N, C-alpha and C positions, 0 to 999 in steps of 0.2 A: 098574431102571427100570420104569415102568408100561407099559401097553399102547401099542404103536406105532400110528401113524396107519394108516388103510387103505392098502392097496398101490396104490390109484389116485392117491395123492399123489405128485407128481413129486419127484425128488431136490432137496434144497435145505436151507437153514438154517432151523430152526424152534425155537420156544421149547421148552425141555426139558419133557417130560411131567410131571416131578415138581415143576415150578414153581421151579426153582433160580435163576431170573433170568438164565440163560445161554441161548445158542443152541447147538443140537447139530445135526450134519449127519445128515440122513436120506438114505440112498443110493437110495431108491426101493423098498427092500425091508425095510430094518432100520436101526436107529440105529447110528451109529459112535461111536468114541471121540473124534472131533474136536469140540471145543467152543470157544466164544469168548464174551466178554461181550456181552450185548444192547446195542445202540446203538453199538457199535464195529465197524468193518469188520474181517472176518477177514483175517489177513495170510498165511495159508497154506491151501493146498487140503487136502482130506482125504487121509490117507495113501494112497499107491498111485494117486492120480489121474494118469491118462495125459496126457502133454504132446503126444504125436504125434496129429495129426489127418490125415485123407486130403487135406486142403486145403493144408497148409503147404508141402509140397515143390514142388507146381506154382507156388505163389505165388513161391517163391524162384528156381526154375529157368526159368520161362517167359520172363523178360526176356532170356535168352541167345538165344532163337529168332530174333528179328528181326536179330540181329547176323550171322547166317550169310550172308545175301545180300551184306552189305558186304565179305565176304572174296573175292567173285567180281568185284568192280568193278575196272576199270582206273583206279586213282586217278592214275596218271601222265598220263592223258589230260587232266587238268585244266590242265596246262601244255604241251599239245601245240603245236608250232610249225608254222604253215602253210608247206609247202616252197616255195611260189611267192613269197609275200610276206616270208617269214622273220620274220613277226610271230606273236604268240600267236594261235592259232585262236580266234576269238570264239564259235564254236559248240560248243567242247569242253565247257564247263560245262553248257550246255543239254543236250547229248547225254547227259552223265553223269547229270544230275539228272532226266532223263526216261527213263532206262533201266529195263527191267523189274526189275532187281535193286534199284535205289534205291527205286523205287515199292513193291516188296515190303517193303523195310525200313520205309518210312513207314507203310504200311497195317498191316503187322504190329505195329509199335510201338504204334499206337493200339488195335488189337484186344487186344494183350497187356495194355496198361494197364487197359482196361475189365475184362478177365478177372481180372487181379490184384486189383482192387478187389472184385469179386464173390466171389472165392475167399477173400480176407481176411475178408470179412463172415462167410462160412460157417465159417471157422476160428475166428473170435472167438465166434460163436454156439455152436459145438461145445465150446470150452473153458468157456464160461459154463455150459452144460448139465451139464458134467462136475463142476462145483463149483469151478473155479478162480476165486478171488475177484478181481474187477476185472481181467480180462485186458486186455492191451494193446489199445486200441480200434482197430477195423478202419478207421476214418476216416483214420488215418495212411497207409494204402495209397494215398490220392490223391497223396501226395508221392513215391510209388514203392515198389517191392517191397523195396528195400534198407532204407529207413526203417522199414517195417513189420516186416521180418525181424529187424533189430537190436533194435528195441523189444520185439518179441514174445519174442525169445530172452532178453533181460535180465529182463523181467517174469515170464515163465513160470518161469525158473530160480529167481527169488526166491519164487514162490508154491508151486512143486511140488518144488523141490530138484533138478530135472533139466531138460533141454531146451536146454542151451548149444550143442548141435549146430546149432540153428537160427541162432544168432548167427554161428557160424563159417562156415556155408554162405552166409549173406547177405554176409559180408565177402569170401569167396572169389569169389562171383559179381561183386561190385563190382570186385575186383582183375582178374578176367578181362575185364570190360567196359573198364576203364581200359587194360589191355594191348592190347586190340583198337584202341582210340583212338590209343594211342601208336604202334602198328604202322602204322596208316594215315597218321599225321602223318609218321613217318620215311620212309615210301614216297613221299609227296608231296614232302617236302623233298629227298629224294635225286633225284627227277625234276627238280625246279627247278634244282638244282646241275648236274645232267647237261645240261639245256638251256642253262644259262648257259655251261658249258664249251665247248659246240659252236656257240654263236652268235657 
């Protein structure tokens, strides 16, 4: 190969110096063996391209944080019976939905959603700078960390040959979230049947 570009040129796909009509990956310091036809999108990242970024694990795990306050709520109070009137307490739902734990869940959910979108952008930008061709777009994070995590895991695995762990962690977090929801539903349902039995 002929002389490499100056070292101030950032890593990326550039026309081969010998004019072969292909693009070759410049890693920021030297030419690599990764090539593809000019005009066609590369389908694989340069060999050894890292799929782990410092941003992906917080993107995947942060959605679990707002669930923690939900574990401390007395969900059975939703169906609390007033001992005087023997009717469902009309203030029970209001008390639950204005409790500090529930408000922490709501505020935390919004903050985590915003943070996930920002971190997904940083993750996407980092993968792009490393030479991963067409990484899964960060905009999918607006639909949630699970959507971004699964898409990112699949696309990164195809482009780099590694990174399936992201897919499995995203699925695991989804399963944990569903399990928390099922646990809350079972608790409320048990409380309803308990109240019906004693009424």
